[in-house]
Backbone as ProteinMPNN parsed JSONL, in Angstrom:
{"seq_chain_A": "MKRRWKLLGAVCVFVVGVTFLRIPWEAEQKSRVERQFHADLEELTQTAELVLAGQEAEAPSGWRDVSRFDDVVCFDYGGWGFGSSTRYWGVNYVTDNRLVGFQGMSMEGAAPDGEGWLWEENPGDNRCYVEPLAPCWYYFEMKF", "coords_chain_A": {"N_chain_A": [[-22.089, -36.161, 4.608], [-19.353, -36.377, 5.625], [-17.688, -35.985, 3.623], [-18.1, -33.476, 2.99], [-17.018, -32.248, 5.354], [-14.514, -32.909, 4.98], [-13.778, -31.69, 2.527], [-14.221, -29.098, 3.241], [-12.22, -28.897, 5.247], [-9.727, -29.19, 3.803], [-10.009, -26.854, 2.076], [-9.319, -25.009, 4.221], [-6.725, -25.52, 4.84], [-5.475, -25.141, 2.475], [-5.841, -22.366, 2.422], [-4.73, -21.255, 4.537], [-2.154, -22.322, 4.018], [-1.523, -20.975, 1.654], [-1.424, -18.347, 2.705], [0.592, -18.462, 4.432], [2.765, -19.05, 2.627], [2.822, -16.99, 1.114], [3.814, -14.855, 2.443], [6.821, -14.928, 2.665], [7.192, -15.007, -0.136], [6.248, -12.219, -0.836], [8.184, -10.747, 0.145], [10.528, -11.42, -1.001], [9.794, -10.807, -3.862], [9.884, -8.092, -3.752], [12.725, -7.624, -3.29], [13.736, -8.844, -5.607], [12.979, -6.945, -7.6], [14.156, -4.658, -6.623], [16.684, -5.48, -6.926], [17.024, -5.925, -9.736], [16.166, -3.428, -10.519], [18.55, -1.651, -9.672], [20.594, -2.836, -11.183], [19.798, -2.238, -13.595], [19.606, 0.663, -13.717], [21.007, 2.761, -15.12], [20.055, 2.307, -17.809], [17.208, 2.323, -17.337], [16.571, 4.992, -16.577], [17.383, 6.522, -18.884], [15.297, 5.458, -20.574], [13.161, 6.415, -19.363], [13.574, 9.167, -19.624], [13.506, 9.501, -22.354], [10.641, 8.77, -22.78], [9.5, 10.604, -21.517], [10.226, 12.801, -22.923], [8.424, 12.437, -25.162], [8.76, 10.36, -26.927], [8.404, 6.966, -28.092], [9.257, 4.077, -26.383], [10.944, 1.075, -25.626], [10.283, -1.035, -22.803], [13.177, -2.089, -20.843], [15.009, -5.074, -20.954], [13.535, -7.629, -19.035], [11.661, -6.17, -17.627], [8.046, -5.722, -17.805], [6.437, -3.48, -18.835], [6.496, -0.306, -19.966], [5.241, 2.922, -19.13], [3.58, 6.138, -19.319], [2.317, 8.516, -17.218], [1.272, 11.487, -16.839], [3.946, 13.401, -15.685], [5.11, 11.032, -14.679], [6.711, 8.169, -15.149], [6.119, 5.037, -15.308], [7.388, 1.508, -14.587], [6.587, -1.431, -14.977], [6.901, -4.292, -13.168], [5.909, -6.694, -12.417], [3.063, -8.606, -12.019], [0.139, -10.176, -10.553], [-2.501, -12.259, -10.068], [-6.326, -11.904, -10.167], [-9.321, -10.141, -10.958], [-10.773, -8.609, -7.963], [-8.454, -9.439, -6.717], [-6.121, -8.62, -7.463], [-2.47, -7.599, -7.918], [0.126, -5.378, -8.481], [3.56, -4.712, -9.212], [6.643, -2.599, -9.461], [8.588, -0.007, -10.377], [8.604, 3.38, -10.354], [9.415, 6.452, -12.031], [9.596, 9.593, -10.912], [9.804, 12.867, -11.894], [9.626, 15.408, -10.168], [10.047, 14.219, -7.779], [8.102, 13.604, -5.933], [5.815, 11.858, -3.881], [4.319, 9.579, -5.382], [2.002, 6.878, -6.517], [1.233, 3.639, -7.842], [0.796, 3.896, -11.307], [1.062, 6.632, -11.204], [-0.703, 7.54, -9.376], [-2.297, 9.639, -6.757], [-0.722, 9.775, -3.552], [-1.959, 10.898, -1.372], [-2.78, 11.45, 1.955], [-1.134, 9.127, 2.599], [0.329, 7.105, 5.182], [3.578, 6.769, 7.083], [5.323, 3.653, 6.701], [6.998, 1.323, 7.546], [9.897, 1.374, 5.701], [8.911, 2.911, 3.683], [5.875, 4.353, 2.41], [2.291, 4.104, 2.907], [-0.77, 3.73, 1.63], [-4.184, 3.584, 1.828], [-7.241, 2.922, 0.675], [-10.35, 4.133, 1.648], [-13.554, 4.187, 2.153], [-12.845, 0.94, 1.564], [-10.65, -1.741, -0.074], [-8.368, -1.35, -1.431], [-4.793, -0.934, -1.737], [-1.694, 0.784, -1.638], [1.814, 0.606, -1.477], [4.785, 2.381, -1.235], [8.191, 3.007, -1.745], [11.135, 4.725, -1.404], [13.878, 4.322, -3.779], [16.027, 5.599, -4.961], [17.062, 8.95, -5.77], [14.175, 10.515, -7.31], [13.137, 7.926, -7.865], [11.068, 5.366, -6.965], [9.791, 2.221, -5.456], [6.887, 0.643, -6.336], [3.967, -1.044, -4.842], [0.954, -2.49, -5.961], [-2.172, -3.188, -4.414], [-5.321, -4.54, -5.286]], "CA_chain_A": [[-21.513, -35.502, 5.564], [-18.107, -36.652, 5.898], [-17.218, -35.434, 2.508], [-18.182, -31.857, 3.159], [-15.925, -31.794, 6.172], [-12.967, -33.228, 4.202], [-13.511, -30.578, 1.718], [-13.941, -27.696, 4.096], [-10.835, -29.09, 5.769], [-8.869, -28.946, 2.583], [-10.084, -25.441, 1.831], [-8.774, -24.23, 5.447], [-5.41, -26.12, 4.824], [-5.148, -24.43, 1.28], [-5.926, -20.818, 2.541], [-3.633, -21.089, 5.562], [-0.848, -22.572, 3.494], [-1.114, -19.73, 0.7], [-1.244, -17.308, 3.377], [2.163, -18.377, 5.104], [3.799, -18.946, 1.661], [2.902, -15.646, 0.578], [4.69, -13.559, 2.966], [8.281, -14.716, 2.164], [7.042, -14.554, -1.663], [6.183, -10.999, -1.229], [9.584, -10.068, 0.577], [11.367, -11.884, -2.142], [9.446, -9.991, -4.977], [10.501, -6.804, -3.599], [14.226, -7.616, -3.325], [14.136, -9.001, -6.956], [12.718, -5.774, -8.136], [15.381, -3.742, -6.111], [18.073, -6.074, -7.54], [16.901, -5.646, -11.167], [16.311, -1.924, -10.494], [19.858, -1.32, -9.612], [21.358, -3.447, -12.353], [19.271, -1.599, -15.071], [19.324, 1.869, -13.45], [21.311, 3.856, -16.271], [18.963, 2.208, -18.872], [15.824, 2.85, -16.9], [16.764, 6.416, -16.601], [17.386, 7.064, -20.337], [14.011, 5.093, -21.053], [12.109, 7.362, -18.91], [13.938, 10.602, -20.312], [12.935, 9.301, -23.962], [9.277, 8.657, -22.749], [9.109, 12.016, -21.009], [10.365, 13.817, -24.042], [7.316, 12.174, -26.039], [9.176, 9.365, -27.708], [8.336, 5.941, -27.982], [10.343, 3.545, -26.066], [10.624, -0.104, -24.989], [10.751, -1.299, -21.439], [14.255, -2.732, -20.565], [14.805, -6.544, -20.805], [13.129, -8.19, -17.451], [10.65, -5.358, -17.185], [7.102, -6.128, -18.63], [6.212, -2.626, -19.592], [6.708, 1.044, -19.397], [3.881, 3.822, -19.483], [3.716, 7.534, -18.786], [1.125, 9.071, -16.697], [1.673, 12.983, -16.918], [5.201, 13.551, -15.525], [5.539, 9.832, -14.092], [6.976, 7.072, -15.684], [5.9, 3.499, -14.38], [7.967, 0.311, -15.119], [5.945, -2.65, -14.435], [7.989, -5.634, -13.166], [5.22, -7.752, -12.161], [1.771, -8.726, -11.423], [-0.647, -11.406, -10.107], [-4.07, -12.279, -9.582], [-7.682, -11.609, -11.118], [-10.47, -9.445, -10.492], [-10.581, -7.844, -6.878], [-7.272, -9.825, -5.923], [-4.84, -8.263, -8.396], [-1.552, -6.925, -7.395], [1.086, -5.076, -9.205], [4.672, -4.105, -8.628], [7.637, -2.405, -10.27], [9.455, 1.194, -10.0], [8.18, 4.661, -10.805], [10.41, 7.525, -12.234], [9.033, 10.85, -10.749], [10.453, 14.144, -12.153], [10.006, 16.202, -9.131], [10.495, 13.578, -6.46], [7.054, 13.801, -4.783], [5.213, 10.732, -3.461], [2.877, 9.066, -6.065], [1.925, 5.262, -6.328], [0.79, 2.939, -9.167], [0.201, 4.782, -12.519], [0.806, 8.243, -11.015], [-2.082, 8.005, -8.474], [-1.914, 10.461, -5.557], [-0.913, 9.252, -2.33], [-2.476, 11.641, -0.286], [-3.277, 10.521, 3.101], [-0.463, 7.898, 3.112], [0.973, 6.941, 6.389], [4.871, 6.02, 7.121], [5.373, 2.358, 6.957], [8.619, 0.722, 7.277], [10.843, 2.331, 4.993], [8.171, 3.719, 2.7], [4.54, 5.051, 2.78], [1.186, 3.096, 2.802], [-1.96, 4.345, 1.256], [-5.389, 2.727, 2.061], [-8.526, 3.26, 0.28], [-11.178, 4.23, 2.733], [-13.68, 2.604, 2.568], [-12.317, -0.025, 0.299], [-9.536, -2.36, 0.281], [-7.175, -1.09, -2.376], [-3.676, -0.294, -0.878], [-0.59, 1.127, -2.421], [2.732, 0.916, -0.642], [5.676, 3.22, -2.048], [9.265, 2.982, -0.908], [12.127, 5.531, -2.326], [14.998, 3.376, -4.189], [17.197, 6.372, -5.557], [16.413, 10.202, -6.026], [13.339, 10.481, -8.145], [12.777, 6.418, -8.048], [10.33, 4.642, -6.077], [9.194, 1.045, -5.71], [5.629, 0.457, -5.777], [3.248, -2.404, -5.03], [-0.605, -1.9, -5.591], [-3.013, -4.254, -4.174], [-6.477, -4.318, -5.375]], "C_chain_A": [[-20.062, -35.388, 5.628], [-17.091, -35.885, 4.7], [-17.084, -34.004, 2.496], [-16.979, -31.528, 4.201], [-14.612, -32.064, 5.732], [-12.632, -32.158, 3.095], [-13.357, -29.143, 2.222], [-12.491, -27.758, 4.917], [-9.58, -28.75, 4.76], [-8.677, -27.604, 2.223], [-9.009, -24.853, 2.996], [-7.555, -24.406, 5.175], [-4.81, -25.11, 3.586], [-4.956, -23.07, 1.691], [-4.775, -20.609, 3.612], [-2.212, -21.421, 4.99], [-0.469, -21.428, 2.669], [-0.694, -18.653, 1.585], [0.462, -17.314, 3.901], [3.156, -18.215, 4.081], [3.958, -17.656, 1.019], [3.724, -14.53, 1.235], [6.123, -13.525, 2.636], [8.145, -14.478, 0.62], [7.254, -13.025, -1.724], [7.427, -10.192, -0.807], [10.551, -10.41, -0.707], [10.888, -10.895, -3.528], [9.897, -8.627, -4.945], [11.982, -6.742, -3.88], [14.449, -8.167, -4.884], [13.948, -8.015, -7.739], [13.754, -4.747, -8.143], [16.559, -4.312, -6.825], [18.099, -5.647, -9.031], [17.025, -3.919, -11.419], [17.759, -1.076, -10.563], [20.883, -1.688, -10.634], [20.853, -2.665, -13.583], [19.196, -0.017, -14.688], [19.826, 2.909, -14.528], [20.183, 3.685, -17.355], [17.424, 2.703, -18.493], [15.764, 4.209, -16.988], [16.952, 7.046, -18.114], [15.943, 6.648, -21.001], [13.241, 6.062, -20.756], [12.405, 8.741, -19.269], [13.161, 10.602, -21.839], [11.325, 9.435, -23.537], [8.743, 9.966, -22.201], [9.301, 13.012, -22.19], [9.362, 13.311, -25.32], [7.738, 11.019, -26.867], [8.802, 8.038, -27.174], [9.73, 5.054, -27.471], [10.091, 2.09, -25.404], [11.143, -0.486, -23.636], [12.291, -2.125, -21.55], [14.214, -4.38, -20.478], [14.434, -6.942, -19.506], [12.196, -7.475, -17.149], [9.574, -5.693, -18.359], [6.687, -4.692, -19.411], [6.383, -1.103, -19.206], [5.687, 1.938, -20.081], [4.097, 5.205, -18.825], [2.237, 7.977, -18.354], [1.469, 10.662, -16.067], [3.075, 12.84, -16.801], [5.706, 12.276, -14.632], [5.595, 8.757, -15.175], [7.022, 5.714, -14.984], [6.449, 2.508, -15.447], [7.335, -0.696, -14.327], [6.853, -3.692, -14.47], [7.265, -6.955, -13.187], [3.907, -7.692, -11.845], [1.145, -10.202, -11.281], [-1.877, -11.204, -9.779], [-5.202, -11.931, -10.468], [-8.602, -11.002, -10.404], [-9.872, -8.447, -9.043], [-9.311, -8.437, -6.26], [-6.072, -9.89, -6.391], [-3.979, -7.443, -7.741], [-0.521, -6.42, -8.638], [2.333, -4.634, -8.719], [5.596, -3.692, -9.676], [8.102, -0.919, -9.88], [8.507, 2.645, -10.737], [9.487, 5.734, -10.929], [9.542, 8.703, -11.818], [9.901, 12.107, -10.996], [10.848, 14.971, -10.771], [10.05, 15.57, -7.77], [9.514, 13.536, -5.572], [6.563, 12.318, -4.88], [4.346, 10.497, -4.527], [3.22, 7.443, -6.237], [1.715, 4.925, -7.89], [0.176, 3.7, -10.227], [0.105, 6.08, -11.957], [-0.072, 8.64, -10.084], [-1.451, 8.63, -7.289], [-1.903, 9.854, -4.562], [-1.165, 9.986, -1.212], [-3.046, 11.098, 0.734], [-2.384, 9.301, 3.465], [0.141, 8.0, 4.247], [2.339, 6.409, 6.143], [4.396, 4.638, 7.348], [6.394, 1.604, 6.596], [9.574, 1.721, 6.819], [10.115, 3.323, 3.935], [6.827, 4.45, 3.356], [3.298, 3.829, 2.321], [0.074, 3.787, 2.507], [-2.934, 3.626, 1.086], [-6.496, 3.353, 1.609], [-9.631, 3.322, 1.207], [-12.643, 4.721, 2.392], [-13.301, 1.906, 1.215], [-11.197, -0.992, 1.093], [-8.474, -2.335, -0.525], [-6.18, -0.234, -1.542], [-2.654, -0.094, -1.788], [0.664, 1.502, -1.326], [3.905, 1.474, -1.595], [7.068, 3.147, -1.024], [10.573, 3.588, -1.934], [13.372, 4.533, -2.457], [16.264, 4.507, -4.442], [16.431, 7.889, -5.701], [15.458, 10.107, -7.363], [12.874, 8.905, -8.788], [12.16, 5.955, -6.942], [10.046, 3.094, -6.672], [7.823, 1.197, -5.467], [5.139, -0.841, -5.837], [1.708, -2.015, -4.74], [-1.29, -3.276, -5.377], [-4.654, -3.997, -4.564], [-7.457, -5.281, -4.712]], "O_chain_A": [[-19.57, -34.262, 5.686], [-16.0, -35.355, 4.912], [-16.1, -33.41, 2.057], [-16.115, -30.69, 3.944], [-13.654, -31.414, 6.149], [-11.487, -31.81, 2.804], [-12.615, -28.264, 1.783], [-11.801, -26.765, 5.147], [-8.608, -28.072, 5.092], [-7.563, -27.109, 2.052], [-7.968, -24.297, 2.646], [-6.953, -23.333, 5.215], [-3.812, -24.41, 3.761], [-3.905, -22.534, 1.34], [-3.937, -19.73, 3.411], [-1.213, -20.86, 5.439], [0.627, -20.883, 2.8], [0.328, -18.028, 1.303], [1.292, -16.414, 3.77], [4.174, -17.543, 4.249], [4.994, -17.268, 0.479], [4.185, -13.535, 0.675], [6.702, -12.472, 2.365], [8.99, -13.749, 0.1], [8.136, -12.513, -2.413], [7.685, -9.107, -1.329], [11.232, -9.544, -1.258], [11.773, -10.293, -4.136], [10.257, -8.036, -5.963], [12.438, -5.885, -4.637], [15.526, -7.815, -5.364], [14.688, -7.991, -8.722], [14.19, -4.12, -9.108], [17.39, -3.54, -7.301], [19.084, -5.08, -9.505], [17.736, -3.324, -12.23], [18.009, -0.121, -11.298], [21.858, -0.987, -10.905], [21.612, -2.515, -14.541], [18.604, 0.626, -15.554], [19.095, 3.86, -14.806], [19.5, 4.626, -17.759], [16.665, 3.325, -19.237], [14.765, 4.653, -17.554], [16.55, 8.195, -18.301], [15.447, 7.377, -21.86], [12.608, 6.651, -21.633], [11.464, 9.534, -19.224], [12.438, 11.482, -22.305], [10.757, 10.373, -24.097], [7.596, 10.334, -22.455], [8.529, 13.959, -22.342], [9.558, 13.812, -26.427], [6.852, 10.673, -27.648], [8.834, 7.858, -25.957], [10.872, 5.196, -27.909], [9.098, 1.936, -24.693], [12.321, -0.286, -23.342], [12.402, -2.838, -22.546], [13.27, -4.877, -19.863], [15.209, -6.479, -18.669], [11.555, -7.971, -16.222], [9.904, -5.898, -19.527], [6.606, -4.773, -20.636], [6.389, -0.818, -18.008], [5.319, 1.821, -21.251], [4.795, 5.299, -17.815], [1.221, 7.809, -19.029], [1.877, 10.852, -14.921], [3.619, 12.198, -17.699], [6.668, 12.462, -13.888], [4.67, 8.518, -15.952], [7.903, 5.395, -14.186], [6.211, 2.504, -16.654], [7.534, -0.801, -13.117], [7.499, -4.028, -15.463], [7.664, -8.001, -13.7], [3.53, -6.633, -11.342], [1.615, -11.2, -11.826], [-2.329, -10.172, -9.282], [-4.9, -11.646, -11.627], [-8.734, -11.292, -9.215], [-8.85, -7.761, -9.046], [-9.018, -7.924, -5.18], [-5.167, -10.676, -6.111], [-4.444, -6.572, -7.005], [-0.435, -7.092, -9.666], [2.235, -4.072, -7.629], [5.51, -4.26, -10.765], [7.851, -0.729, -8.69], [7.791, 2.492, -11.726], [10.378, 5.814, -10.083], [8.558, 8.794, -12.552], [10.775, 12.314, -10.154], [11.992, 15.161, -10.36], [10.087, 16.249, -6.744], [9.836, 13.433, -4.389], [6.871, 11.626, -5.851], [3.466, 11.352, -4.624], [4.32, 6.901, -6.133], [1.937, 5.649, -8.86], [-0.957, 4.15, -10.051], [-0.925, 6.712, -12.19], [-0.305, 9.83, -9.868], [-0.35, 8.304, -6.847], [-2.933, 9.228, -4.31], [-0.622, 9.731, -0.138], [-3.872, 10.211, 0.515], [-2.684, 8.543, 4.388], [0.601, 9.122, 4.458], [2.494, 5.668, 5.173], [3.378, 4.361, 7.982], [6.643, 1.268, 5.438], [9.96, 2.704, 7.452], [10.652, 4.32, 3.452], [6.746, 4.963, 4.472], [3.475, 2.891, 1.544], [-0.115, 4.681, 3.332], [-2.814, 2.836, 0.15], [-6.783, 4.417, 2.158], [-9.859, 2.192, 1.641], [-12.738, 5.948, 2.409], [-13.471, 2.328, 0.071], [-10.925, -1.05, 2.292], [-7.618, -3.213, -0.421], [-6.447, 0.77, -0.881], [-2.671, -0.8, -2.797], [0.587, 2.422, -0.512], [3.959, 1.003, -2.731], [7.01, 3.216, 0.204], [10.917, 3.044, -2.983], [13.851, 3.991, -1.461], [17.405, 4.201, -4.095], [15.2, 7.901, -5.736], [15.941, 9.657, -8.402], [12.386, 8.734, -9.905], [12.732, 6.138, -5.867], [10.049, 2.761, -7.857], [7.469, 1.83, -4.472], [5.594, -1.701, -6.591], [1.268, -1.454, -3.737], [-1.025, -4.287, -6.028], [-5.162, -3.064, -3.943], [-8.668, -5.078, -4.786]]}, "name": "protein", "num_of_chains": 1, "seq": "MKRRWKLLGAVCVFVVGVTFLRIPWEAEQKSRVERQFHADLEELTQTAELVLAGQEAEAPSGWRDVSRFDDVVCFDYGGWGFGSSTRYWGVNYVTDNRLVGFQGMSMEGAAPDGEGWLWEENPGDNRCYVEPLAPCWYYFEMKF"}
């Protein structure tokens, strides 16, 4: 019986620790993406234009991947997790500067949140946060 309580206590400490450590980590990840975005803006723009023109292009160094979803070019910067606890973050280039989320998803029903917008699946737990970085450029963070 004592062993079970020790194990339960250890799990609780782990969950609380991960929760409190995650908050500053999330803020830092956004800052890293923003710094990398501003440093690579010219190269990201050139790559986005090539992709929109139908040409193959590699993501700039430091970025994981580049992909196209209609008229949206998505630059993935990072991801973490597995299954229903997965998160992705990066930037989108949106030609007509409309609000779109991860992989060009619609942000219909998104509500203002801080300096950006937050879309939440209803019912469900999927969430997408988007924040403008420059004309036609948006930071995104998708949580499944």
